[in-house]
C-alpha positions in Angstrom: 2.9 -13.0 15.7 1.3 -10.8 12.9 -1.8 -8.7 14.3 -4.0 -6.7 12.1 -6.2 -3.9 13.6 -9.8 -4.7 13.4 -12.1 -4.2 10.6 -13.6 -0.9 12.0 -10.1 0.3 12.7 -9.3 -0.4 9.0 -12.6 1.8 8.2 -11.3 4.5 10.1 -8.1 4.8 8.5 -9.2 4.4 4.8 -11.7 7.0 5.6 -9.2 9.8 6.7 -6.6 8.6 3.8 -6.4 10.3 0.8 -3.0 9.5 -0.8 -1.9 5.8 -1.6 1.5 4.8 -2.8 1.3 1.3 -4.6 4.5 -0.4 -4.9 4.3 -3.2 -7.6 1.5 -1.5 -9.4 1.3 -3.0 -12.8 0.3 -1.5 -16.2 -1.6 -4.7 -17.3 -5.3 -4.2 -16.6 -6.0 -8.0 -15.7 -3.4 -8.0 -12.7 -4.9 -7.7 -9.6 -2.7 -4.7 -8.3 -4.1 -2.8 -11.5 -7.7 -3.8 -10.7 -7.6 -3.0 -7.1 -5.6 0.5 -7.4 -8.3 1.5 -10.4 -11.0 0.6 -8.0 -9.6 2.7 -5.0 -9.0 5.5 -7.7 -12.6 5.6 -8.9 -13.6 5.9 -5.0 -11.5 8.8 -5.0 -8.1 8.0 -3.6 -5.0 9.6 -5.3 -3.0 6.6 -6.5 1.0 6.8 -6.8 2.2 4.0 -9.2 5.5 2.9 -7.6 7.4 0.6 -10.3 10.6 1.2 -11.8 9.3 -1.2 -14.7 6.3 1.1 -16.0 6.1 5.0 -16.9 2.5 5.8 -16.4 -0.3 3.5 -14.7 -4.0 4.8 -14.9 -3.2 8.1 -15.8 -0.6 8.7 -13.4 3.0 9.1 -13.9 4.9 6.5 -12.2 7.7 6.7 -9.7 10.6 4.3 -9.6 10.9 4.4 -5.6 9.0 5.6 -2.7 11.5 8.2 -1.7 10.9 9.5 -5.2 7.1 10.9 -4.1 6.8 14.1 -3.6 4.4 15.3 -0.1 3.3 12.9 2.3 1.6 9.6 1.7 -1.1 7.9 3.7 -0.8 4.4 2.7 1.9 2.5 1.1 -0.1 -0.6 -0.6 2.1 -3.2 -1.5 1.9 -5.8 -4.4 5.1 -7.6 -4.1 6.1 -11.1 -2.9 6.3 -11.5 0.6 10.3 -12.2 0.5 10.4 -8.2 -0.6 8.9 -6.6 2.3 11.6 -6.2 4.8 13.3 -3.8 1.7 10.0 -2.0 1.3 9.5 -1.7 4.9 12.9 0.2 5.2 11.9 2.4 2.2 8.6 3.0 3.8 10.0 4.1 7.4 12.5 6.7 5.6 9.4 8.5 3.9 7.5 8.0 7.1 4.2 7.4 5.6 1.2 6.4 8.0 0.1 2.8 7.0 1.7 0.0 5.5 -0.6 -2.2 3.8 0.5 -5.5 2.3 -2.0 -7.2 -0.1 -3.7 -10.4 0.6 -1.7 -13.5 0.6 1.6 -10.9 1.2 3.1 -11.0 4.7 6.2 -11.3 6.2 7.1 -11.0 10.0 10.5 -9.4 10.1 9.0 -6.4 8.1 6.2 -6.5 10.5 8.3 -6.6 13.6 10.7 -3.8 12.1 7.8 -1.5 11.3 6.0 -1.9 14.7 9.0 -1.4 16.9 9.2 1.9 14.9 5.5 2.6 16.1 3.9 2.3 12.6 0.3 1.0 11.7 1.1 -2.3 9.6 -1.7 -4.6 7.9 -0.2 -7.7 5.9 -2.4 -10.3 4.3 -6.0 -8.0 3.5 -7.1 -6.8 0.4 -7.5 -2.5 0.6 -10.4 -3.0 -2.1 -12.1 -5.4 0.0 -11.6 -3.5 3.4 -12.9 -0.3 1.6 -16.0 -2.1 0.4 -17.0 -3.6 3.8 -16.6 -0.2 5.7 -18.0 2.4 3.5 
């Protein structure tokens, strides 16, 4: 069963975090991934677009995969369909980021269990922008 940290704990995580890698970030301003990531960028977070189909989003050069990111990543925010989460979870574990965050409507128990067994913080089916706004 998927259990998220409390809203207060999520707020603490967001206060400590600086770099957010966004898997599936679209360069279309009408897509949710773009709007949410822009809001987080405007709030002072460094956004790293992870999408092999685009070269740049929000003025930042995109990478094809999580492993292509240089330096430490605090949060991996996922905007992909739930069935892709197990593969993304394995990539996440390889780069040893801090928090795996699947957006609203995105959850997968296999990915959740895999990451929890490895001791990672996992948040699923929550909007990072909403949680950030509620915990300011």
